[in-house]
ZAMARGU-4260 file (C-alpha; in steps of 0.2 Angstrom, whole numbers, plus 5000, padded with zeros to 4 digits):
<rodrens>
0) 5360/4393/5622 | 5367/4377/5621 | 5370/4367/5634 | 5390/4366/5641 | 5388/4349/5644
5) 5380/4338/5632 | 5366/4324/5645 | 5371/4307/5644 | 5356/4303/5635 | 5362/4311/5623
10) 5383/4306/5624 | 5380/4288/5624 | 5373/4285/5607 | 5384/4297/5600 | 5398/4291/5606
15) 5390/4275/5601 | 5389/4280/5583 | 5406/4287/5582 | 5415/4271/5587 | 5405/4261/5576
20) 5411/4272/5561 | 5428/4270/5567 | 5428/4253/5564 | 5439/4252/5548 | 5452/4264/5556
25) 5454/4248/5569 | 5457/4237/5554 | 5467/4248/5548 | 5480/4251/5563 | 5480/4229/5562
30) 5485/4230/5545 | 5497/4243/5542 | 5507/4239/5558 | 5508/4220/5553 | 5526/4224/5548
35) 5532/4234/5559 | 5528/4254/5560 | 5546/4259/5550 | 5539/4249/5536 | 5522/4258/5536
40) 5532/4275/5538 | 5541/4270/5522 | 5526/4266/5513 | 5517/4286/5517 | 5536/4298/5515
45) 5540/4291/5499 | 5537/4301/5484 | 5523/4293/5475 | 5514/4295/5489 | 5518/4313/5491
50) 5510/4313/5471 | 5496/4307/5474 | 5492/4316/5489 | 5494/4333/5478 | 5483/4326/5465
55) 5471/4319/5475 | 5468/4338/5484 | 5470/4348/5468 | 5457/4337/5464 | 5444/4339/5478
60) 5449/4357/5478 | 5444/4362/5459 | 5429/4349/5463 | 5423/4358/5479 | 5425/4376/5473
65) 5416/4372/5458 | 5403/4364/5467 | 5399/4381/5478 | 5398/4392/5465 | 5384/4381/5455
70) 5374/4374/5470 | 5374/4392/5479 | 5370/4401/5461 | 5355/4388/5458 | 5349/4389/5474
75) 5347/4408/5477 | 5340/4407/5459 | 5329/4394/5462 | 5322/4399/5481 | 5323/4421/5482
80) 5321/4425/5465 | 5307/4427/5453 | 5314/4416/5439 | 5301/4407/5430 | 5300/4389/5432
85) 5310/4390/5447 | 5300/4376/5454 | 5306/4364/5441 | 5322/4371/5441 | 5325/4365/5459
90) 5320/4348/5454 | 5331/4347/5440 | 5347/4355/5450 | 5344/4340/5460 | 5342/4326/5448
95) 5362/4323/5446 | 5359/4314/5462 | 5354/4298/5455 | 5368/4298/5441 | 5385/4289/5447
100) 5399/4295/5445 | 5405/4281/5432 | 5389/4282/5422 | 5395/4301/5421 | 5412/4300/5417
105) 5407/4285/5406 | 5396/4297/5395 | 5407/4309/5393 | 5422/4298/5388 | 5409/4288/5375
110) 5408/4308/5367 | 5424/4316/5367 | 5435/4299/5369 | 5451/4313/5372 | 5441/4320/5389
115) 5452/4311/5400 | 5462/4316/5417 | 5461/4331/5430 | 5448/4340/5418 | 5439/4325/5416
120) 5439/4320/5433 | 5435/4336/5439 | 5419/4340/5426 | 5413/4322/5428 | 5415/4324/5450
125) 5408/4342/5450 | 5392/4337/5439 | 5386/4321/5450 | 5390/4331/5469 | 5386/4350/5467
130) 5371/4343/5473 | 5379/4341/5490 | 5379/4361/5492 | 5364/4366/5483 | 5353/4355/5494
135) 5357/4360/5511 | 5360/4379/5505 | 5342/4378/5499 | 5334/4373/5513 | 5344/4387/5521
140) 5337/4399/5512 | 5321/4395/5515 | 5324/4394/5534 | 5330/4411/5535 | 5322/4425/5542
145) 5317/4436/5530 | 5313/4451/5541 | 5331/4454/5544 | 5334/4455/5525 | 5321/4469/5524
150) 5328/4477/5541 | 5346/4478/5532 | 5336/4486/5518 | 5325/4499/5525 | 5342/4504/5533
155) 5350/4509/5517 | 5358/4492/5512 | 5358/4486/5494 | 5354/4471/5491 | 5373/4465/5487
160) 5378/4472/5503 | 5363/4463/5512 | 5367/4447/5504 | 5385/4448/5509 | 5380/4453/5528
165) 5363/4445/5532 | 5362/4431/5522 | 5380/4424/5517 | 5383/4422/5537 | 5367/4411/5539
170) 5372/4398/5524 | 5389/4398/5529 | 5387/4384/5541 | 5374/4374/5525 | 5388/4380/5511
175) 5402/4372/5522 | 5394/4357/5526 | 5390/4353/5509 | 5405/4357/5504 | 5414/4343/5518
180) 5403/4333/5509 | 5409/4335/5492 | 5426/4335/5496 | 5426/4318/5505 | 5416/4311/5490
185) 5430/4314/5479 | 5442/4307/5489 | 5432/4291/5490 | 5426/4292/5471 | 5435/4275/5462
190) 5422/4275/5447 | 5425/4289/5437 | 5446/4292/5442 | 5448/4275/5435 | 5438/4277/5418
195) 5445/4295/5417 | 5463/4286/5420 | 5466/4298/5435 | 5478/4294/5449 | 5472/4298/5466
200) 5473/4289/5482 | 5458/4278/5480 | 5464/4271/5464 | 5482/4269/5472 | 5473/4259/5485
205) 5463/4249/5474 | 5479/4245/5463 | 5490/4241/5479 | 5473/4227/5486 | 5475/4219/5467
210) 5494/4219/5466 | 5498/4208/5480 | 5492/4199/5493 | 5502/4209/5508 | 5488/4223/5511
215) 5502/4235/5521 | 5504/4247/5508 | 5486/4248/5505 | 5481/4250/5522 | 5496/4263/5526
220) 5488/4273/5511 | 5471/4273/5517 | 5477/4278/5534 | 5483/4296/5525 | 5466/4298/5519
225) 5457/4295/5537 | 5472/4309/5542 | 5465/4323/5526 | 5448/4317/5532 | 5450/4321/5551
230) 5459/4339/5546 | 5447/4343/5533 | 5431/4339/5545 | 5443/4350/5556 | 5444/4363/5543
235) 5425/4365/5539 | 5421/4366/5558 | 5430/4383/5560 | 5423/4388/5542 | 5405/4386/5548
240) 5409/4393/5566 | 5398/4389/5581 | 5383/4400/5577 | 5366/4394/5576 | 5355/4405/5566
245) 5336/4399/5571 | 5320/4409/5568 | 5312/4415/5586 | 5296/4411/5579 | 5285/4402/5567
250) 5288/4418/5554 | 5274/4428/5545 | 5259/4421/5538 | 5261/4432/5522 | 5270/4424/5506
255) 5288/4431/5504 | 5291/4443/5489 | 5302/4436/5476 | 5318/4448/5470 | 5315/4451/5451
260) 5329/4449/5441 | 5324/4462/5428 | 5339/4462/5415 | 5346/4447/5421 | 5329/4435/5418
265) 5339/4427/5401 | 5357/4424/5407 | 5349/4416/5424 | 5337/4404/5413 | 5355/4400/5401
270) 5366/4397/5416 | 5349/4383/5425 | 5350/4377/5405 | 5366/4375/5404 | 5369/4366/5420
275) 5356/4356/5419 | 5360/4349/5401 | 5377/4345/5406 | 5373/4336/5423 | 5356/4329/5417
280) 5351/4328/5399 | 5369/4322/5390 | 5372/4309/5401 | 5352/4304/5399 | 5355/4308/5379
285) 5369/4295/5381 | 5361/4281/5389 | 5346/4284/5378 | 5359/4281/5363 | 5364/4265/5370
290) 5347/4259/5374 | 5343/4262/5356 | 5358/4252/5348 | 5355/4237/5360 | 5349/4221/5356
295) 5331/4223/5366 | 5329/4202/5365 | 5343/4200/5376 | 5337/4210/5390 | 5335/4200/5406
300) 5320/4209/5412 | 5317/4196/5426 | 5335/4200/5432 | 5334/4217/5429 | 5315/4218/5441
305) 5324/4206/5452 | 5340/4219/5454 | 5327/4235/5456 | 5319/4225/5469 | 5335/4221/5479
310) 5343/4237/5476 | 5328/4246/5483 | 5327/4235/5500 | 5345/4236/5502 | 5348/4254/5502
315) 5329/4256/5512 | 5338/4248/5526 | 5356/4256/5525 | 5347/4273/5524 | 5335/4269/5539
320) 5352/4262/5552 | 5363/4276/5546 | 5349/4291/5549 | 5346/4282/5567 | 5365/4284/5569
325) 5366/4300/5565 | 5353/4308/5574 | 5362/4307/5589 | 5380/4313/5582 | 5368/4329/5572
330) 5360/4336/5589 | 5376/4334/5599 | 5386/4342/5585 | 5373/4357/5585 | 5369/4359/5601
335) 5384/4358/5612 | 5401/4365/5611 | 5418/4357/5617 | 5430/4346/5613 | 5421/4331/5616
340) 5407/4334/5602 | 5420/4341/5591 | 5427/4319/5591 | 5413/4312/5589 | 5407/4323/5574
345) 5426/4321/5566 | 5424/4300/5572 | 5407/4300/5560 | 5417/4309/5546 | 5430/4294/5546
350) 5423/4281/5536 | 5417/4295/5520 | 5432/4297/5514 | 5439/4280/5513 | 5437/4268/5499
355) 5423/4256/5500 | 5433/4240/5497 | 5443/4247/5512 | 5428/4250/5524 | 5420/4231/5514
360) 5438/4224/5521 | 5435/4229/5539 | 5419/4222/5540 | 5424/4205/5535 | 5440/4206/5548
365) 5428/4209/5562 | 5415/4199/5556 | 5426/4183/5554 | 5433/4187/5571 | 5421/4192/5582
370) 5402/4191/5572 | 5403/4176/5560 | 5384/4174/5558 | 5383/4190/5548 | 5397/4186/5538
375) 5392/4188/5519 | 5375/4193/5525 | 5365/4207/5521 | 5368/4214/5538 | 5387/4215/5538
380) 5382/4228/5521 | 5370/4239/5528 | 5383/4241/5541 | 5394/4247/5528 | 5382/4258/5521
385) 5380/4268/5537 | 5402/4268/5540 | 5401/4277/5521 | 5385/4286/5521 | 5384/4294/5539
390) 5393/4310/5536 | 5378/4311/5525 | 5364/4311/5537 | 5376/4320/5550 | 5378/4335/5541
395) 5358/4335/5536 | 5351/4334/5554 | 5364/4346/5560 | 5359/4359/5548 | 5341/4354/5554
400) 5344/4356/5572 | 5355/4371/5569 | 5339/4381/5564 | 5329/4376/5576 | 5324/4387/5591
405) 5335/4381/5606 | 5324/4394/5616 | 5309/4379/5614 | 5320/4365/5622 | 5326/4378/5635
410) 5308/4383/5639 | 5302/4361/5639 | 5317/4358/5650 | 5313/4373/5663 | 5296/4363/5663
415) 5303/4347/5669 | 5306/4339/5653 | 5321/4327/5655 | 5333/4326/5639 | 5327/4311/5632
420) 5309/4319/5630 | 5317/4335/5624 | 5323/4327/5610 | 5308/4318/5606 | 5295/4330/5608
425) 5303/4343/5603 | 5321/4344/5594 | 5319/4329/5581 | 5300/4337/5579 | 5305/4351/5573
430) 5320/4347/5564 | 5311/4333/5554 | 5308/4339/5536 | 5328/4343/5537 | 5331/4325/5545
435) 5320/4316/5531 | 5329/4324/5519 | 5346/4317/5524 | 5337/4301/5524 | 5332/4303/5505
440) 5349/4308/5501 | 5358/4293/5510 | 5347/4282/5499 | 5350/4288/5484 | 5370/4286/5487
445) 5366/4269/5494 | 5359/4264/5478 | 5374/4268/5468 | 5387/4264/5480 | 5396/4249/5471
450) 5415/4242/5480 | 5408/4239/5495 | 5392/4232/5487 | 5403/4220/5475 | 5412/4214/5491
455) 5401/4212/5504 | 5383/4205/5494 | 5376/4189/5498 | 5380/4174/5486 | 5369/4177/5472
460) 5363/4193/5476 | 5365/4207/5464 | 5360/4224/5464 | 5357/4238/5449 | 5375/4243/5453
465) 5382/4228/5453 | 5375/4221/5438 | 5379/4237/5427 | 5399/4238/5431 | 5399/4217/5428
470) 5392/4222/5411 | 5402/4238/5409 | 5418/4228/5414 | 5417/4217/5399 | 5412/4230/5388
475) 5395/4227/5385 | 5389/4244/5388 | 5373/4242/5376 | 5368/4226/5390 | 5372/4238/5402
480) 5360/4251/5399 | 5345/4246/5405 | 5351/4242/5423 | 5360/4262/5421 | 5342/4268/5416
485) 5333/4260/5430 | 5347/4266/5442 | 5344/4282/5437 | 5325/4283/5436 | 5326/4274/5454
490) 5337/4287/5461 | 5328/4301/5451 | 5310/4298/5461 | 5320/4304/5481 | 5330/4319/5469
495) 5313/4324/5462 | 5306/4324/5480 | 5322/4334/5488 | 5319/4347/5475 | 5299/4349/5478
500) 5304/4355/5496 | 5297/4369/5501 | 5292/4380/5518
</rodrens>
């Protein structure tokens, strides 16, 4: 059973990580109240704000529902059934992680110019974000003790009833965590909704920042996004519940027998192929067209290689810092009940729904006043990545720790080991595959991040994403294609490794 009170050795770093994630809120509080609470309240209570709220929530709900259907169905087919080529399909299912939302939106708009607004935004965001659900659900399916299902069937329950009563409750934490990440990703996205001309909170905040030197209205709108994030995290906490579903042993040595699909084999293959065609083949085909029509003699090969190296370096640094900060928060959320643990977890999610420009301006605000040496330096950009993507690593860590048997930690404590030794010698090794998966996923999203990178990158430094956006902004789609191709290829490597995970 989880300890009622978390040890100080775990609580202190978790609080530090939560406080770090709350830095943008301090900035927003200062900016939003610059002209008094009355003015800020007048901004958030206008009809336009309510309109943006409704549109943003509608888009988030639609994308989350679609991602749950895609993610859970593909995870079940690739992990638990006799689907032909299941290993290959599992890899393909993760590849959309490598496609930035603005690239997917451009691909669809270039082929279907009339596809815009809500439909276009929902389609593009669903196809690039469903792996946030697929990956944790697939990992959970691999970790579930299948003897429980065999016992259920031996007692007369059919496959459908066994799935609903035995498997689905154990998938709920992973699916809920993935759904939360999708919702926050949608709320914070700017590239896809901007290209699709669909007004959301994020686009409204960007417009407010660009329209005036007065940051108060944009800050007030950002505060509404933070409140929405807190509400979503609280809802997700209640949805997934607080029960862990861990194995009581290492499992049997015999290989698991996949469920035969029979007559459903062809429809299952058609379903997987349709998703793969829309999420992977279509944007790659569009990109290949621009590469073929472009003038190769104008390609800046040295600049391309330099941007690729910079992208790998900053993404690796961002993933490393984010994973270190996420570890105590994920363990605390998985192992300890109580209001303190919930508040720290909610704090860790605070920055994920904020637009990248808001987080970047918060980093500039604090750097200029309290840490001038890091202003316009790489560490400031790495810190922004950690604030933006901390929930990605926290969700993966929490799900991995939930499946690690807590009884082993109890045994270690009974043998006289302190909390730090138990964490380092028992909890972390057991959860290492899930933590590594979270680090790889964080690495991918850091590579694709655009707004914060544009504002915080040191002078003269470009990543693949910033070069891509620069070329696209002036309409040079053929010149932008090499950077888009390089970005997708580099991001596809960790996505491929994530898809190849097996128990």
